[in-house]
C-alpha positions as CSV (number, residue, x, y, z in Angstrom):
1,X,149.8,57.6,116.0
2,X,146.2,58.8,116.3
3,X,144.6,58.0,119.7
4,X,141.4,56.9,117.8
5,X,140.9,54.2,115.3
6,X,140.3,55.7,111.8
7,X,137.5,53.9,110.0
8,X,138.2,52.8,106.5
9,X,135.2,54.8,105.2
10,X,132.2,56.7,106.6
11,X,128.7,56.4,105.4
12,X,126.5,59.5,105.5
13,X,122.8,59.2,105.5
14,X,121.1,61.5,103.1
15,X,117.5,62.8,103.6
16,X,114.9,61.4,101.3
17,X,114.1,64.0,98.6
18,X,110.6,65.4,99.2
19,X,108.2,65.0,96.4
20,X,107.5,68.4,94.9
21,X,103.9,69.3,94.8
22,X,102.8,70.6,91.4
23,X,100.1,73.3,91.5
24,X,98.0,73.2,88.3
25,X,97.9,76.5,86.3
26,X,94.8,78.5,86.7
27,X,94.2,77.7,90.4
28,X,96.1,80.5,92.0
29,X,96.9,84.2,91.4
30,X,99.6,86.3,93.0
31,X,98.4,89.7,94.1
32,X,100.3,92.4,92.3
33,X,100.3,94.7,95.3
34,X,100.8,92.6,98.5
35,X,102.1,89.4,96.8
36,X,99.6,87.2,98.6
37,X,98.8,83.9,96.8
38,X,95.0,83.9,96.2
39,X,92.7,81.1,95.3
40,X,91.2,82.0,91.9
41,X,87.6,80.9,92.8
42,X,87.7,83.1,95.9
43,X,89.2,85.9,94.0
44,X,86.4,85.8,91.4
45,X,83.8,85.6,94.1
46,X,85.4,88.8,95.5
47,X,85.0,90.6,92.2
48,X,88.7,90.4,91.5
49,X,89.6,92.4,94.6
50,X,92.4,91.0,96.8
51,X,90.9,90.0,100.1
52,X,94.2,90.7,101.9
53,X,95.0,94.3,100.8
54,X,92.0,95.4,98.6
55,X,94.0,95.6,95.4
56,X,91.7,95.9,92.4
57,X,92.8,93.6,89.6
58,X,92.2,94.8,86.0
59,X,89.1,93.1,84.6
60,X,87.5,92.7,81.2
61,X,84.5,94.6,79.9
62,X,82.5,91.4,80.0
63,X,83.3,91.0,83.7
64,X,82.3,94.6,84.3
65,X,78.9,93.9,82.7
66,X,78.4,90.9,85.0
67,X,79.5,92.8,88.1
68,X,77.7,96.1,87.4
69,X,74.4,95.3,85.6
70,X,71.4,93.3,86.7
71,X,71.7,89.7,85.4
72,X,70.3,89.3,81.9
73,X,69.4,93.0,81.6
74,X,72.2,94.1,79.2
75,X,71.4,94.5,75.5
76,X,74.5,95.3,73.4
77,X,74.0,97.9,70.7
78,X,76.2,99.1,67.8
79,X,78.4,96.0,68.1
80,X,78.7,95.9,64.3
81,X,80.6,99.2,64.0
82,X,84.2,98.5,63.1
83,X,87.4,100.6,62.7
84,X,88.8,101.4,59.3
85,X,92.4,102.3,58.5
86,X,92.1,105.7,56.7
87,X,95.7,106.7,57.3
88,X,97.1,103.2,56.4
89,X,99.2,103.6,59.6
90,X,102.2,101.3,60.1
91,X,104.8,101.4,62.9
92,X,106.2,98.1,64.1
93,X,102.9,96.5,62.9
94,X,100.2,97.6,60.5
95,X,97.2,99.2,62.2
96,X,94.7,96.9,60.4
97,X,96.6,93.9,61.7
98,X,96.5,95.2,65.3
99,X,92.7,95.6,65.0
100,X,92.4,92.1,63.5
101,X,94.5,90.5,66.3
102,X,92.4,92.2,69.0
103,X,89.1,91.2,67.4
104,X,90.3,87.6,67.2
105,X,91.6,87.6,70.7
106,X,88.7,89.3,72.5
107,X,85.7,88.5,70.2
108,X,84.7,92.1,70.1
109,X,85.0,94.7,67.4
110,X,86.3,97.7,69.4
111,X,87.6,99.0,72.7
112,X,84.2,99.8,74.1
113,X,81.0,97.8,74.6
114,X,77.8,99.9,74.6
115,X,74.2,99.2,75.2
116,X,71.2,99.4,77.5
117,X,70.8,97.7,80.8
118,X,69.6,98.0,84.4
119,X,71.3,98.7,87.7
120,X,69.2,97.6,90.6
121,X,66.2,97.9,88.3
122,X,67.1,101.4,87.1
123,X,67.4,101.6,83.2
124,X,70.7,103.0,82.1
125,X,72.5,103.7,78.8
126,X,76.0,102.4,79.4
127,X,79.4,102.2,77.8
128,X,82.2,100.0,79.2
129,X,85.8,100.3,77.9
130,X,88.1,97.3,77.3
131,X,91.8,97.9,78.0
132,X,92.7,94.6,76.2
133,X,91.7,96.1,72.9
134,X,94.8,98.2,71.8
135,X,95.1,99.6,75.4
136,X,91.5,100.7,75.5
137,X,92.5,103.5,73.1
138,X,89.9,105.9,71.6
139,X,89.6,105.9,67.9
140,X,86.8,107.1,65.7
141,X,84.7,104.1,66.4
142,X,85.1,104.3,70.2
143,X,84.1,108.0,70.0
144,X,81.1,107.2,67.8
145,X,79.8,104.5,70.0
146,X,80.3,106.6,73.2
147,X,78.5,109.5,71.5
148,X,75.6,107.2,70.4
149,X,75.4,105.9,74.0
150,X,75.0,109.5,75.3
151,X,72.5,110.3,72.5
152,X,70.4,107.3,73.5
153,X,70.3,108.5,77.1
154,X,69.2,111.9,75.8
155,X,66.5,110.4,73.6
156,X,65.1,108.1,76.2
157,X,65.8,110.3,79.2
158,X,67.9,107.5,80.7
159,X,70.9,108.1,82.9
160,X,74.3,107.5,81.2
161,X,77.1,105.5,82.7
162,X,80.6,105.4,81.1
163,X,83.2,103.1,82.7
164,X,86.7,104.0,81.5
165,X,89.9,102.2,81.3
166,X,92.2,103.5,78.6
167,X,95.6,104.8,77.5
168,X,93.9,107.7,75.7
169,X,93.5,108.7,72.0
170,X,94.6,106.2,69.4
171,X,97.6,107.6,67.6
172,X,97.1,105.3,64.6
173,X,94.1,107.5,63.6
174,X,95.7,110.8,64.2
175,X,93.4,113.8,64.1
176,X,90.4,111.6,63.5
177,X,90.9,110.2,67.0
178,X,91.4,113.6,68.6
179,X,88.2,114.8,67.1
180,X,86.3,112.3,69.3
181,X,87.2,114.4,72.3
182,X,85.2,117.3,71.0
183,X,82.4,115.1,69.7
184,X,81.8,113.2,72.9
185,X,82.1,116.4,75.0
186,X,79.5,118.2,72.8
187,X,77.1,115.3,73.2
188,X,77.5,115.5,77.0
189,X,76.8,119.2,77.0
190,X,73.4,118.5,75.4
191,X,72.8,115.8,78.0
192,X,73.6,118.2,80.8
193,X,71.2,120.8,79.3
194,X,68.5,118.2,79.5
195,X,69.2,117.6,83.2
196,X,69.9,113.9,82.5
197,X,72.5,112.3,84.9
198,X,75.9,111.3,83.6
199,X,78.1,109.2,85.9
200,X,81.7,108.6,84.9
201,X,83.6,105.7,86.5
202,X,87.4,105.8,86.3
203,X,89.4,102.6,86.6
204,X,93.0,101.7,86.4
205,X,94.3,103.3,84.2
206,X,92.3,106.3,82.7
207,X,94.5,108.7,81.0
208,X,95.2,111.1,78.1
209,X,92.5,112.0,75.5
210,X,89.7,110.1,77.2
211,X,90.5,111.6,80.6
212,X,90.6,115.1,79.0
213,X,87.1,114.6,77.5
214,X,84.2,112.5,78.5
215,X,85.8,110.7,81.4
216,X,86.2,113.9,83.4
217,X,82.8,115.4,82.6
218,X,80.5,113.4,84.8
219,X,77.9,115.0,87.1
220,X,79.5,112.6,89.6
221,X,83.0,111.2,89.0
222,X,83.7,107.9,90.7
223,X,87.0,106.1,90.9
224,X,88.2,102.7,92.0
225,X,90.9,102.7,94.7
226,X,94.5,103.4,93.6
227,X,93.6,103.9,89.9
228,X,96.1,105.8,87.8
229,X,94.2,108.9,86.5
230,X,95.6,111.8,84.6
231,X,96.6,113.2,81.2
232,X,100.3,112.5,80.8
233,X,101.9,109.6,82.8
234,X,104.0,110.3,85.9
235,X,107.2,109.4,84.2
236,X,106.6,111.8,81.3
237,X,105.7,114.6,83.7
238,X,108.9,114.1,85.8
239,X,111.0,114.0,82.6
240,X,109.3,117.2,81.4
241,X,109.4,119.3,84.6
242,X,112.6,117.7,85.9
243,X,111.1,117.4,89.4
244,X,110.1,114.4,91.6
245,X,106.4,114.1,91.9
246,X,104.6,113.8,95.3
247,X,103.9,110.2,96.6
248,X,100.7,108.8,95.1
249,X,100.6,111.4,92.4
250,X,97.8,110.8,89.9
251,X,96.3,108.0,92.0
252,X,92.6,108.1,93.0
253,X,93.4,109.0,96.6
254,X,95.6,111.9,95.7
255,X,93.0,113.2,93.2
256,X,90.2,112.9,95.7
257,X,92.2,114.9,98.2
258,X,92.7,117.7,95.6
259,X,89.0,117.8,94.5
260,X,89.4,116.3,91.0
261,X,87.1,113.3,91.6
262,X,84.1,113.1,93.8
263,X,84.3,109.7,95.5
264,X,86.3,106.5,95.6
265,X,84.3,103.3,95.7
266,X,85.4,99.7,96.2
267,X,84.3,97.6,93.2
268,X,82.2,95.4,95.5
269,X,80.1,98.5,96.4
270,X,80.1,100.1,92.9
271,X,76.7,98.8,91.6
272,X,74.8,99.8,94.7
273,X,76.6,103.2,94.8
274,X,75.7,104.0,91.2
275,X,72.1,103.2,91.8
276,X,72.1,105.4,94.9
277,X,73.7,108.3,93.0
278,X,71.2,108.0,90.2
279,X,68.3,108.1,92.6
280,X,69.8,111.2,94.3
281,X,70.4,113.0,91.0
282,X,67.0,112.3,89.6
283,X,65.2,113.5,92.7
284,X,67.4,116.5,93.2
285,X,66.1,119.9,92.1
286,X,69.4,120.8,90.6
287,X,69.0,118.1,87.9
288,X,65.2,118.3,87.6
289,X,63.7,119.5,84.3
290,X,63.6,123.3,84.0
291,X,60.2,124.9,84.5
């Protein structure tokens, strides 16, 4: 017989369930690098740069206009130019349907926005690429708009700025897309001969046909931190050469160390830096008009 009296039953107290706090969508963003939970209003005030680790979130072309150009100074040009479908290309989806969906989603006709504006009061001819439009790919219209932007700079003797974010040439247009590499490069050669500054800004990612043409031809090439920059992607290169690539390969810091780019600038300092570079280039004898 047990030395203690066994109760007929035992009552266990259970803790009260805590009320789960619901966080409304759109209030917070998780940093893709350090996983910090960031208040969206503070993140926007910080130009979409993580205040914890400095990670640069991908931003739209419209946000770039707001962050880079003087308020109210931007005048868009060539907005009416639209892509055709000369090859009637179809893979998992018709090319013309991809264009239509991007136009509907973004409210813009192509993967680059071009026009005139001012940076700290300095007039510029500028093109800003949009990754959300078919991966920021360069088709015949992107090449044409970029070329027109360069030619306007040549005509008005205005510095040219191209901000790139792209997966490269647009395969749905085949050779018509690849031709834009030569066309934009030829326009930049004329700009260089006229001693008019061209500043190329590389953001995450800038690759393939764009990187092999106008994105790499700046008098000064600026990159945002940790941007992926190169021709083929790291995985493609590793599979091709069957070797492991060095840490940080094709990131801005690696390319700066090896002399491929000139400077890495935090997005929050980009506007002032571009203005300073333009001032230096336009007062430098190297880029002054020939006697």
